[in-house]
N, C-alpha and C positions, 0 to 999 in steps of 0.2 A: 457271524456273517462278515466275510472279507470281501471288499468291493474293489474292482479294478476297472479301468476304462480304455487304456491304450497301451499295447505292449511295447511301443517305441519310447514313450515318455515314462512309463512305469515298467522297468525291466522285469522279465518273468522270473528270474532267479530270486530277486528280492521279494516278489509276491509269494513265491513258494516258501520262503523263510517264515513269513507271517502265518501261512496256513499250517505249517508243521509245528510252529511254536504254539499255536492255538490248540492243536490236537494233543499236545503234551501237557496241558494244564492239569493241575491237581484237583480233579473232579471225577466223580464216578463215571466210568466210560459209557455205561448204558444210558446215562442221562445227558450226555454231551454230544452234540452234532455240529460239525463244521461245514458251512456252506461257502462256496466261492462263486461270486457273481462277476462274470466277465461281460461288461457292457459292450465290448468290441466284438465278442464272438470269435476270437482268434483261435485257429487250430494250434498255434504255438502254446497258448495258455492251456488248452485241453491236454496236449501231449505232456507239458511240464507237470500238470496236476496228476497224471497217471504215474509219472516217475516219482513225484513227491509222495504219493500214497505208498509206493513200494519202499521208499526210504523210511517213511514213518513207521512201517511195520517193525523196523529194527530200532528206530530212534525213540519212540514213545516208551517201550518197555525198558530201554536203557535209562531214561530219565527217571522212571518210577522206581527202578531197582536201586540206583545210586543217588536218588534224591537230588537230582541236578536242579539248582535254583533258577538258572536262566535257561529256558527251554529252546531258545533260538539256536538252530544248528550251525549258524555262521560262526559261533564261538568254538566249535570243535572241528579243527581243520582236517584231521586225519579221516574222520568218517564222512565229512561233508564234501571233500574234494571230488570223489567219484560221482556223486550226485550232481554237483555243479558242472562237471565236465560233460555229463550226458545232456543236461539241459542246454548248455551253450553249443554243443554239437548240433542239437536239433534246431536251435535258433539260426545257425549258420547254414543250414540245409536250404539251398536255393529252391528246390522243388516244393518244399513245404512253405517257404515264405511267399511263393507266387500264388498260393491258394487264397490267401487273405491279403487284401489291400485296404487302404484307408477309405477308398471309394466304395468298397464292397460291404462295409459294415452296415448293419441294419439297426434301426432304432427300436426300442422297446420301452414298456412302462417301467417306472421306478419301483413298483411294488411287486415285481415278479418274485423276489426272494421271500417276502412275507407270505404270499399265497402258496408258493410251492412248499415252503417249510411247514405250513399248516397242514398240508396233505401227508408229509413224510413223518415229522417228529412232533409237531404241534406243541413245542415247548412254551410254557407261559412267560419265559424271560428270554430276551434276545440281547446278546453282546455284539455291538457293531464296531468294526475296526476298519480303518482305511488301509490301503494296500501297502503304505510305507510305514506302518506302525506294527511292531511285533510285541509279543508278551515277554516282559523282562523278568517277571517272577511267576512261578507256577501257581501261586495262591491268589492271583488277581481276581478271579471269578468268585472265590470264596469270600473275599473281602466285600465284594458288591452284594452277595447274597446275605451277608450278615445284616445289612440294612433292610433288605426286602423282607426277610423272615423275622425281623425283630418286632413282635407285637406289643412290646412295652414302651417303645419309643414314641416320639411325637409325630412320626410319620407312619403310624401303624396301618392305616387304611387308605391313605391318599398319596403314597409315594409312587411316582411315575417312573423315575429313572435315577440312577446313581452315576454322577459324572466324575471321571478321572481327569487329572490335568494332562495336558499334552507336553511331554518332555522329549528331548531329542538327543540322539547319541553323537551327532556330528556338529554340535554347536561349538564354535570357536571360543577360546578364552577372550579374544577381542572381537566380540560379536558386533561387527560394523553395520549389519543389516537389522539389528534388533529382532533376530529370528526366535529368540527365546520366548517372546510374547510375555515378558515378565509382568507388565501392567495388567494383563488379563488373568492369567492363571495363578499368579502369586499375590495379587493385591485385590482386584475387583471381584473375582469369583468368590474369594473368602468373605468379602463384605456382603455379597448377594446371598451367600449361604446363611447369613443371619436373618434374612427375610424369609423368602419361600424357596430359596435354592438358586443355583446358578443357571445360566442359559444353556440350552442344549447345544453342544459344540461340535457335532458332526462326526466325531470319532472318539473311541474310548469311553463309551457309556453303556450301561446295562439297563434295558428298557422293559417295562411290562407290556406284553403283547396287546392286552385288552385296552390299555390306555391309548395306544396309537390307533386302535380300531374305532375310536370315537366314544368309548364308554365313559361314564362318570365314576368318581371314586367310590361311592357307596353302592355296594351290591352290583358290581360291574358285570359279573357272570350271570346273575339273575336278570339283568337288564336285557340281555340277548335272548334268554330263555322265554321271557314274557312277550317277545315280538312274534308276529305271525311269519310263516315261511315266505309268503309273498312279499312282505315288507323287507325281510332279510335279503331276498334275491334282488329286490330293487336297490337295496343299499350296497350289497357286497357282490352281486353278480349271480349267474345261474349255475354255478358249480355246486353240485350236491355234496361233494366231498368237503369243499370249503365251508358250506353252511353247517355241515355236521361237526366240523372242528370248532365252530363257535359255541356249540351247545354242550360240549364236553371238553375236559382238559386232558384226557388220556391220549396216549399215542395212537396214531392211526392204525387201523386193522384192515385197510383196503388191500385187496389182492394186487399182485405185482403188475399184471397186464392192465387192470383197471386204473391203478395208480399212475402208470406211465401215460395212459390216455388222458386222464383228468389233469395231470401236471402239465401236459402239453397244452391243454385247453386254457388253464388259468394263466399260462405264460404267454399266450398269444397277444398281439397288439390290439386286437379288436375286443378283448374281453371287457375292458373298462367302459366301453361305449354304453351310455344310458345308466351308469351306476354313480355312486358317490365317491369313488376312489379319486383322491387328489383334491377333493373339495371338503368332505367331512370325514373321510376314512383314509388312514395312512398318512404318509408325508404329503404336505400340501404343495400344490404346483405353482401357486401364484408368485413365488419368489425364486430368485437365483440361489439364495442361501436357504434351502428348504429346512435345514436343521433349526436355524434361528426362528423362522416363521412358524414351523410346526410346534416348537417348544412353547412359543408365546401364545399362538392362537388355538392350537389343538389341545394343549395340556394345561397351561396355567389358567386360561380363560374358562376351562371346564372344572376347575377346582383342584387340579393335581399339584403336587409339590415335588421337590427334588432335593438331593443332598450332594455335598462335595466331598469326595474321598481323596484328601491330599496326604501323601506319605509323610511320615516323620523324617526329620533330617538324617536320622541314623539308618533309615531303611532305603532300599533302592526304589526307583520309580517302577510303578506297575506296568507301564507300557512306554516304549521308546519309539520315536519316529525319526524321520530325517528331514532336514531343512534344505531349501534351495540355496545353492552357493553362488548363483549368478544374480546380479542386480535386476536384470530384466524379469526373471522369473518371480522375484520377490515383489516387484512393483505390479506385475500382472495379477499375482495372487491377491494383493491388497486391493487392487481395482475391482476384482470380482466380488470380494467380500463387501466392500463399501457400496458398490452399485446395487447389490442385492438388498442390503439393509436399508439403503435410502429409498429404494422403490417401495418397500413396506411402509416406511415412515410417511411417504407422500401419497399413499393409497388410502382407501376407506378403512383399512385395517390398522391405522396408526395406533401405536401402543398407548399414547396419551388418551385416546378415546375410551380405553378400557380401564381407566384408573379406578373406577368404583368396583368393577368385578375383580380385578387382580389385587389392588391396593396401590396407593399413590407412590410409595417408594419403589415398589417393584416395577410399576409402569415407567417410572422415571429412569430406572436402570436399563430397561429395554429401549426407551426413547433415546438415551444417550448414544447408544450404538447405532440406532436407526439414523440419527442425524449427524453422526461423527464426520461424514464426508463434507459437511458444510464448513468444517475448519479451513477448507481450501480458500475461501473468500477472504476472511480476515488476514490469513497468512499472505495471500496474494497482494492485498493492500499494503501490508507492512514491507513487502518485497519490491514495491514499485513506487508508491507515492513519496515516501521520504527520500528515496534515491533521486527521483526526478527533481524534487525541490532542492536538494543539496547540490545537484549538478548546476542549478541556476544560481547558487549562492544564497538561497533562502532557507527558511525553516518551516516545517510542517507541524511542529509541536508548540503549543502555547507555552510561554515562559513559566506560567504558574503551574503547569502540569508536569514539568520536568522532574520535580521531586516525587510526585505521585507515580510517575512512570518508573522511576528507579525503585521505589518501594514495592510496587506491584511485581516488577520483574524479579527483584531479589527474593520476595516472599514465595513466589511461584517456584523459582529455581530451588530454593531451600526445601520446600515441601517435596518436590520431585526427588531431590537428593536423599531426603530422609526415607521416602518410600523404597527407593532402590537399595539403600543401605540396610533397611530392615529385612527386605526380601533376601538379600545376599548374606545377611548376618555379619557384615563387615562394611567398612567405608569403601564404597564402590564408585569412585569418581569417574573411572573410565567407562563403566556401564552407563552412568548418568550422561556423560558426554555423547556416547554413541546413540542413546535413545533420543537426546535432544536433536542431534543432527538428522537422524532418520525420520523423526516426527516432522521436521520442517521439509525434508525432501519428499516424503510421502504425501504431504499436504498439497504440494504444487504439482504432483505427478499422478499417483494412483487415485487420490481423493478428487482431484480436479477433473480427471477424465471420467471418474465415476459419476460426478454431477452432470457432466456433459452427456454421458451415455443415457442416464435416466431422463434428462430433459428431452433428448431426441426421441426416446421411447415414448414419453408422455404425449408429444405432439405428433407422433407417428411418422417422423421423418426418416426415410430410408429403411423402412421395415423395422425389425426388432434390433435396436441399437445395442441392448445389453445382451452379450453373448457369453457362453461358458468357455472360458479360456483355461485349459488344463495346465497345471504347473508340472514342469518336467522334474522327475525324480532320478533321471539318469545322469548323475553327476560324475565328474572325473576325479572325485576326491576333494575338490575345492581347495587347491593349493593356494591360490591367491586369497581366498576367504580365510583360510587358516592363518595366513600371514598378516591379516588385517589390511589387505589391499583391495580396492573396489574392482570388480570384474564387470566391465561394460560391454563385453562381447555379446553380440546379438541384440543390443538395445534398440527398441523401436521408437516410434514417435512419442511414446509416453514420457520419455526423458527430455524432450525438447523444451518444455516450459522451464524446467529446472536449470538447464544450461543457459537459456536465454536470460533468466533472472540473475544468474551468477555473473554473466558478463555485464549486465546492466548495473549491478551493484558495484562491481570493481571499477567500471568506467566512471560512474558517478563519484565514487570515493576519490579516485585519483584526480579527476577534473575539479571537483569541489575543493579539495585541499590545495591544488595548484592555484586556483583563482583566489582563495583567501590569502595564500602566501604572497601572490603578486600584489593584491590590493592592500595588504597589511591590516585588514580588519577581519576578525574572527567572529565577533558577535556571540550570541548565545545559541550555539549549535551542538551543545554537548549531547543532547538526546539523539540527534541524527548521527553524530560521529560515532557514538557507542553502538547504535543499531547497525550502521553500515559495517563497522569493524567486526561486530558479532556475526553478521550474515556472511562476511568474507571468510571468517574462520570456519563457519559451518560448511560453506560451499567450496572449501579448498580442494577436496578430492575431485570435484567436477572440473575445476580449473586445471588441476594437475593432469587429469585424464584427457583434456582437450589439447593442451599445449606442451606439457612437460614429459609425457610418456610416449614411447615409440613401440611398445610391445603390442601384440595382437589384441590384448584385452583393453586397449584404450578406447576412448569415446569414438564412435564412427566419424569419419571425416565429414560425411554429409550432414550429420547433426551439428558438428562444430560450425560448418559454413552457414547453415540455416540459422543458428543461434546468433552468429555475428551479424547477419543481415537483419534479423528481427530486432536485436538490441540497438543497432544503428538507426533503424527506422523509428523506434520509440523515442530515442534521443532527438532525432531530427524533428519529429512531429511536436515534441514538447518544447523544444527550443525555438521553433519557427515563430511562435507569437512574439518572441523578443525582438524580432526584426521589425515588426510593425506594431509598436506599442500604441495605445490609445492616445488621441490628441490631448495635449496638455490643457488643463483647466486653469482658469484665472487664479493665481495664488492669493491666499489670504494671509497677510502678515500676522506674526504672533503678537498678541496683546502684551505690552511691556509695562510694568509698573516701575516708575523711576523713583528712587528713594533719596539719593544724596547728590548734591551738586558737584560737578567736576569742572576742572579748568578747561577752557575752550582754546583750540589752536588759533593762530593768528588770522587765518582766513575765515574763521567762524566766530569772530568777536561780535557781541551784540551791537545792533545798530540803534543809535539815538534818533528819535523821531519827534519833531516839534509838535506842540499842541497849541492850536490857535486860540482857545478859550478854555475856561474851566470845564465847560461842558463839551468840548470838542477834542476828540482823541484821534490821532492817525494810527491805524492798525495795519500791521504788515502780515498778510496771510499768504501761506504757501500751500500748494496742493499736496494731498496725501493720496498715493496710488493704492488705496485700500478700499474695502467695502465700507458702506456707510455705517458708522458706529456712533454710539452715544458716548461722549467724553465728558466726564465730570471734572470741572476745574475748581479748585478750592483756593481762594485768595485769603491768605492770612493777613488780615488787617483789622481795623477797628470794627468793621462790619463784615460778616461772613457772607460771601456771595457764591451761589452755586449756578453754574452755567451749563446748560444742555445744548450741545451742538447737534443739529439734525440735518442730514442730507447736504453734503458739500458737493457741489458740482459747478459747472460754468454759469448756471443761471442764477435765479433769485435764491437767497438763503434766508431762513428764518432762524434766529438765535433767541432762545428763551432764557432769560435770566431769572433765577429764583432767589429772591432775597427777602428783605422786610416787605417790599412790595413787588408785585410781578412786573417785570420790565420786559417788554417785547420789542425786539429790534428787527426792523425790516431793512435789508440792504437792496437798493435798487440801482441798476447800472446807470452811470452818467456818461462815461466815455469808456475808451478801451481799457484804461488802467485803474480808474477810481470809481468808486460807488458812493452814492449817498446812502447813509443809514439813518433811518428815522427811529428815534427812541420814544416808545410810548410808555409813559410812566405818569406819576402825578403831574409832572410838567413835561411838555414835549420839547425836545432839542433836536437839532440836526447835526450830524457828524459825518465826516469824510472817512471812508475806509479805503486803504490801498491794498490791492491784492497782488501778491507776488508769489512765484513758485517756492515751495519748501519741500523738504523730504520728510519721510516718516520718522526719522530719528529725532531725538530730543536735542534742542539747541537753546542758546541764551537769547533773550529778547529784551531790549532796554526801551522803556517808554519814558519820554521826557515831558513833563508838564511845565510850560513856560512861566506859568503864574507862580510856581513854587521855586524857592531858591535851590532846591536839590533835585537831582535826577532820581527817578524811581527805576530800579532795575529789577525785572522779573526774571527769575531763573527757573528753568525746567529741570527738575531733579532727575538725574540718571543714576543707574546702578553701576558702580565701579567694580569691574571684575578682576582686573589684573593689579591695579595699584590704587592707593587712596588718593583723594584729591584735596587740594587746599581750598578752604572757603575764603571768599572775598572779605576784605577788611570791614566793609560797611554792611555786612550780612544782616546785622541786627535791625537796621533801619529800612530794609528792603522787603517788598512783598514777594512771597514765594507762590509758585503755581505748581501743583502736583497732579500729574496725569496718572490715573488709576486704571485698572483693568475694566474693559467694557462689560456690561451684563451679558449673560448667555443669550444666544439668539438662534433662530432656526437655521439649519444648514441649507434649506431650500433657497435658491436665488432665482430671480426673474431676470430675463434678458434686458427688460427695459430699465432695470436699476443700474446697469453698467455705465459708469461715467466715461466720458471722452468718446462715446460711441465706438468702442473698439470692436472690430470684427475678428472672430476667431477663425483660424485657418488650420485645416488638418494637413500637415506637411508629411505625414507618414505613409500615405497611400502609394506614393511614387518614389519615396526616398530609398535608394539602394543601401545595401549593408555597408557599414563603415569600413574603410580601407586604410592601410598604413602607407604614408608617403615613403618611398624607398630612401630618399635623401631629404629629410625635412630640414628646412632652414628656419632660423629664428627671426622673427620680425625685429626691426629696429626698435630699441626701447623708446618709449614716449618721452617727450621733453620733461625734465624734472625728475626722472627716475634715478634712483640711487645707483651709482656705478658699483660693479662687483668689487672693485678694490677698496671701497669704503664700507663694505658690509661689516657689521659687528653685532654681537649678541645683545639683545635688549630684553627687558622683562615683559614688555607688552607690545603688540603690533602697532604699526603706525595707523593713524585714523584713516578710515576709508574716504576715498574721493566720492562725494555724494552730489555735488552741484553739477548741473548741466548748463551749458552756455549756448542757447539757441542762436542760429545764424541770423544775419540781418534779414528782417522780413521784407525789406524792399527788393531783395534779390531772390530770396528763397521762400517758397510757399510750403507751410506744413501740410502734410497730406494725411498720414495715418500713423497709428501705433499698432504694432503686432508682435507676436511671439516668433522668434527665430531659434533654430537649433544649432548649437556648436558641438564640436567633438574635441575632448581634451587630448593634448599631445604630450602631457607630462603626468607624472604620478607623484604622490607624496603629500606632505602637508602644505596647504595653500590657504591663506586667509582671504576669503571672499564673503562679503556681506551682501545682504539683500538691498538692492538699490544702488550698489556700487557701480560707478561709471566704468564702462568697458570701451577700450580704444581698438580701432580696426586698422590693420596695416594691409593695404591693397598692393598687389604686385605690379611690377612693370612688365611691359611686353618686349623688352630688349633681350638680345641674345647674350648679353654680358651681365653677370650678377656677381657683385663683389670682386670685380677684376677677373673672374673666371668665365670663360666663354662656354656656353652650353649648346646642346643641339636643339633643333627646332622642336622635337618631341618633348625634350625636357623643359624647354621654355613654355610650351603649351601647357604642360602639367603644372609648372610653377605659376602660370598666369591664372589658374583656377584655384589658387590657394590664398585665402584671406585669413590672416592671422588675427587673433584677438588677445588682448593683454589688459592688465590693470596697472595702476601706478605702484601699488604695494607688492604685487606678486609677479610682475613681469608677464611674459607670455604664458597663457594657460591653455590655448588650443587654437582651433580654426573653425571657420564656418563650414556647415555641411555642403557637399558638392553642388546641389541644385541652387542653394542661395549664392554660393560663390560665382557660379557661371552666370547667374542673372545680374548680380550687383557689380561685379568687377568691371565689365565694360561700361556700365552706366556711370559709375563713380569715376572711372578713368577719363571719361568724356565730359566730366563736370556737369552731368545732367541730374544726378541724384546725390544727396548727402544723407548719411545715416548717423545716428547717435544711439547708443545702447546702454542698458543697465543689466545687472544681474537680477534674476528673479528670486532665486533661493540662496540662502547662505550655505556655504560649503567650507569644510575644513580639511577634507581629504579628497584627493582626486585619483581616479584609476585611469589607466591608459584607454583611450577611445571611449571615455564616459561621456554621456550626453550632458551638455550644459545649456540650460534654458535661458534665453536672453529676451529682454523687452526692448524692442527697437523702434525708434522714431524715424520716419521717412520725410525728407524734405525734397521738393522738386523745384528745379530752377524755372523761373518764369518763362524762359525761352523754350522750355521743353514740356509745356503743359499738354501737348498733344499725346504724350505717353499715356495719360489716364483716360483717353477717349474709349468709348465702348468697344471699338473694333479691336483694341489691343487687350481686352480684359481676359480672354480665354486662350492666350498664347501658351503652347505646350511647355515652354521652358520658363514661364513667368510665375514665380511663387508669390509675387506681390499682390495685395488685396486691391486690384484695380477694377473691380466690377461695380463700384458704387461711389457716390459722392462727387461725381464729375461736375455737376452743375454747382454744387456747394464750393468746390475748389475754385471754379471760375469766378464765383461770387466773391470769395475771399481775396482772390488775386486782384479783382477790381477795387 
């Protein structure tokens, strides 16, 4: 049986080659009948069949007489040319071509060939060939019959079909489309042959007629004989001739006129109504790939088996076909296969549900192909998520998994290379690369659209989404394919995802590398870098077809335009959240364990404090802008004392001292600066405690007891990172205090625990994107900054400026502390510590800057630029525009004063990087009206002016 469907996509001359080669097989002529099924019903095919019959009357005896090995007439040019000219002349006849059109074709049942052949020849075995596959050796049928007639083999009674591999005559040496189907016919089919046989593959198989009729392996013929005639007619239809063919295996003896009438009846479209054809008899209708579904459900689930007849390397292929040489035809063909098999896998006929009937390994083999289309989703993730993360300068692979990722990729690639080399019997690196590339391309095109088609079909959207797309066999020789060049001519929407992902990958690779070069930090992105480079190498033919080629077979312009638009949209949507990041949380400083004392600079020398009595100590306390932690202080003295500090804020503190006896200290405020501390112990004493601001960093503190001849110096040990420090001379007689890491605590924080009553403000909802000043000017260096002429190489950075100097409280009223955002205007190495003081340089409103007169527009732009700097690093950036517009006029009018500190330590800066500052606001007493409720919701006011109005007035009083 030779099957064709469209004379345009399947040229008539090639179809006739297959018919003639089948007629010339080395098999007894009385027992061989060739049927041509034209699903299109074209008169061109009918005329060509008549001419082919006339040519075969001379060709078949010639092949038998001279023992021609290849019966295809295309290999004999002298005898074949006349026949070819006659067929082509008929095809060019306009009058004949007008008789049949695509719209005039009529549908019919898929089992017409089986029913009609049962009335004519009723052969027990059927060889099925596609229209593009011809017989390459005359002994092909004999090889298949050796398996069917061997009663001593393991398939003596249950062999349903013999499957031949699909091999092709026009496969290129550089098979860029993986048309050879090596993984199926050279690897996996051989493995399935070790179980119960390969999957029915649509063409090139020799089938038992009774197996496809729904019989079971044991006594299949007797099974039909034991059935009643009424039951047979219900199952197979009302044709008496067809029912008679089921009960005997002999050739039909029906008269010619009755045979023609009965054949017309069984070939009609209404014959199958009310019968089991397509459900339990013949090829099943529920799938687009009827061969796959019929082989699994109709044959294997009923107990049948199969064998795989693969030719020896020294022998020619039994059948040869032709492959599509256009990329669009290859993708459409794969889409049809994948959608049909996925529809079976997602239906009630899932192969995994029949594991007990078929066997678990065999059902897994069927299920692998049923769900192969789902490869589209992991490949789609690998083609989008790492690219988008890399575009933002981040990473999507955990550091610990980089080695595992490399090991899995290397082992998988090595396994694939070994399979290809074994199948090719040589090291086939080029075939391995072509299969790798086409597998990735097919996953995001044919397999992705197959999943979409099946999903739409399952929900009933738009009618039947899965349609039969016939692959064109009318090729022009495939010049580009033979040269190893992709032919994109005629590509449809199925190529759009691949081109979009290609542009997305290349854009992410270029932008990510550029950002890392600019910032100077690469980090651990080896996994993403390798993946993006690998995808770029795989997708290079697509990039070449879109931008580098100008021939007619390039990627269509509309696909290129749509791909650019979709890739740009993805990047924009993914990068957009960077413009509005979440509001900053209150930072928690790192717990630091101080180990060894270091020398203190001049302005950080320890302060000596007098002690009024042996039981009275003056303590200098400094605030820590951190969460409340427990700090264990160990005093190395005659008696070891452990101190727990709990909850440091502006109110009452309780300090519990754990020593030989429990000492509980209560500090109660006496006035603005000093507190009375009551010490509850075996004896009660009163002490005065002075509280003064301090930073989180470690410092020296000297405590002097007036009753003792010597001073006691308490040193806080710090870790020296850059250089060793010298210990003081009287270190042996001094008490040492060591600050160790606080114990772990819950990450959950309550708003009422925040000290200083700081209100958090989300500055990101209205903040525009950062911009570059066209002519940035550097702020004047603060007093005390090192001139550039005196710069020199040092082994360690200068100590950070950590002390704040609040303004006179008689003139200025402290209002609030809040977070503010700055933007860096420099890049490179900068030493910025947490808590380091930041200086603000506010602009002037004059038209002359540095002796250069500027325009009004430039002056207005400069007036909104507030530079920020530190003593150690100089200028580091500027305030964001909304803060600058709000604060510049207020500071210029002497109404508001601000002081700031760094929140996070930073060692590297990138251009326009956000710098988070912790800013203190002071309002002049003459301008307290600014914090009135009527000014709280001004549209250009980022200050937290909506609360504490009455408290500020009370403080000012």
